[in-house]
C-alpha positions as CSV (number, residue, x, y, z in Angstrom):
1,M,0.0,0.1,0.0
2,T,2.9,2.4,0.8
3,T,4.5,1.7,-2.6
4,A,1.3,2.3,-4.5
5,S,0.7,5.6,-2.6
6,D,4.3,6.8,-3.2
7,I,3.8,6.1,-7.1
8,I,0.4,7.9,-7.0
9,V,1.9,10.9,-5.2
10,Y,5.0,10.9,-7.5
11,Y,3.2,10.9,-10.8
12,G,0.3,13.0,-9.5
13,A,2.7,15.8,-8.7
14,R,4.4,15.7,-12.0
15,L,1.2,15.4,-14.1
16,T,-0.5,18.3,-12.1
17,P,0.3,21.0,-14.8
18,S,-1.7,19.2,-17.6
19,L,-4.5,18.1,-15.2
20,A,-4.9,21.6,-14.1
21,V,-4.9,23.0,-17.6
22,A,-7.2,20.2,-18.7
23,A,-9.7,20.8,-15.9
24,A,-9.7,24.6,-16.5
25,A,-10.3,24.1,-20.3
26,V,-13.2,21.8,-19.6
27,Q,-14.6,24.2,-17.1
28,A,-14.3,27.2,-19.4
29,A,-15.9,25.2,-22.3
30,C,-18.9,24.3,-20.0
31,C,-19.2,27.9,-18.8
32,Y,-19.1,29.1,-22.3
33,G,-21.7,26.6,-23.4
34,L,-24.1,27.6,-20.6
35,A,-23.6,31.3,-21.1
36,R,-24.2,30.9,-24.9
37,L,-27.3,29.0,-24.1
38,F,-28.7,31.7,-22.0
39,I,-27.6,34.5,-24.4
40,L,-29.3,32.7,-27.4
41,R,-32.5,32.6,-25.5
42,R,-32.6,36.5,-25.1
43,E,-34.0,38.8,-27.6
44,G,-32.0,41.5,-29.2
45,T,-28.2,40.9,-29.2
46,A,-28.5,37.1,-29.5
47,S,-29.6,37.5,-33.1
48,R,-26.0,38.3,-34.0
49,L,-24.7,35.0,-32.7
50,V,-24.5,32.1,-35.1
51,R,-26.3,28.9,-33.8
52,T,-23.7,26.1,-34.0
53,S,-23.7,22.5,-32.7
54,L,-21.1,20.6,-31.0
55,A,-21.7,17.9,-33.8
56,E,-20.0,20.2,-36.3
57,W,-16.9,20.8,-34.3
58,H,-13.5,19.3,-35.0
59,A,-9.9,19.9,-33.9
60,P,-7.5,21.1,-36.5
61,D,-5.9,18.2,-38.4
62,A,-2.4,19.3,-37.7
63,W,-2.9,18.7,-34.0
64,V,-2.6,15.1,-34.5
65,W,1.1,15.6,-35.0
66,G,1.3,17.0,-31.5
67,L,-0.3,13.8,-30.3
68,I,2.1,11.7,-32.3
69,A,5.1,13.7,-30.9
70,A,3.7,13.3,-27.3
71,L,3.5,9.4,-27.9
72,V,7.2,9.5,-29.2
73,L,8.2,11.4,-26.1
74,I,6.8,8.8,-23.6
75,V,9.2,6.0,-25.2
76,I,12.4,8.2,-24.8
77,P,14.4,6.8,-21.9
78,S,14.8,10.2,-20.2
79,H,12.4,10.5,-17.3
80,A,11.9,14.3,-17.7
81,V,11.0,13.9,-21.4
82,R,8.7,11.0,-20.6
83,I,6.8,13.1,-18.0
84,A,6.6,16.0,-20.5
85,G,5.1,13.5,-23.0
86,W,2.5,12.3,-20.5
87,N,1.5,15.9,-19.7
88,L,1.0,16.4,-23.5
89,I,-1.0,13.3,-24.0
90,I,-3.4,14.4,-21.2
91,L,-4.2,17.5,-22.9
92,F,-4.5,15.9,-26.3
93,F,-6.8,13.3,-24.5
94,V,-9.2,16.1,-23.6
95,V,-9.2,17.5,-27.3
96,Y,-9.8,14.2,-28.8
97,T,-12.4,13.3,-26.2
98,I,-14.3,16.3,-27.2
99,Q,-14.0,15.5,-30.9
100,G,-15.3,12.0,-30.1
101,T,-18.1,13.5,-28.1
102,A,-18.9,15.7,-31.2
103,L,-19.0,12.6,-33.3
104,L,-21.2,10.9,-30.8
105,E,-23.5,13.9,-30.7
106,H,-23.8,13.8,-34.6
107,V,-24.8,10.2,-34.3
108,L,-27.3,10.7,-31.6
109,K,-28.9,13.5,-33.5
110,R,-29.0,11.5,-36.6
111,I,-31.0,8.7,-34.9
112,S,-33.2,11.3,-33.4
113,V,-32.3,10.8,-29.7
114,P,-34.0,13.7,-27.9
115,G,-32.0,16.4,-26.0
116,I,-32.6,14.9,-22.6
117,G,-31.5,11.5,-23.7
118,R,-28.3,12.9,-25.2
119,G,-27.7,14.7,-22.0
120,L,-28.1,11.5,-19.9
121,I,-25.9,9.6,-22.2
122,F,-23.2,12.2,-21.9
123,A,-23.6,12.4,-18.2
124,F,-23.7,8.7,-17.3
125,I,-22.4,6.5,-20.2
126,L,-19.7,8.8,-21.7
127,P,-17.4,8.6,-18.7
128,L,-17.5,4.8,-18.7
129,V,-16.4,4.7,-22.4
130,A,-14.2,7.9,-22.6
131,V,-11.1,6.0,-23.9
132,F,-13.4,4.5,-26.8
133,V,-14.8,8.0,-27.4
134,T,-11.3,9.4,-27.5
135,A,-10.2,6.7,-29.9
136,L,-13.1,7.6,-32.2
137,G,-12.1,11.2,-32.0
138,V,-8.7,10.4,-33.2
139,L,-10.0,8.0,-36.0
140,D,-12.4,11.0,-37.1
141,I,-9.2,12.8,-38.3
142,W,-8.6,10.4,-41.0
143,A,-12.0,8.8,-41.6
144,D,-14.0,12.1,-41.2
145,F,-17.1,10.1,-40.3
146,R,-19.4,13.2,-40.1
147,K,-18.0,14.7,-43.5
148,V,-17.4,18.0,-41.7
149,R,-14.3,18.7,-43.6
150,A,-15.9,18.3,-47.1
151,G,-17.2,21.7,-46.9
152,E,-13.9,23.2,-46.0
153,Q,-12.0,21.6,-48.9
154,K,-14.5,23.1,-51.3
155,K,-13.7,26.7,-50.2
């Protein structure tokens, strides 16, 4: 038990920067989403805002090279470099989990799941399958399941 707690404390302290940034980014995104929801319901100034959906969002394609670089860093024998790689992987995990969530949102809308049902799925089921959703987010870079990049290539 002592050995396990020492390892948890050791890596917890070294991964704190990325965990703090990831938590702050997720919190800021949630606050932005709630604020946008309330602003869009108001008359007047809300008419200038464009209604968009999470289902249309995707991370820039070039960011996958950052994920690949982070994966390379964790196999380098230097301990400091490996910790830096793990910190980057945590940040990319957040980005590609959001992209996978956007893909899941697209699928759920396509099969006509009501908003409350989507909310319950995201609240209770998504945390259980987060790694799978993240993998879908990374695969979406190459497969473009939603065809969201087709419009960008025509421009």
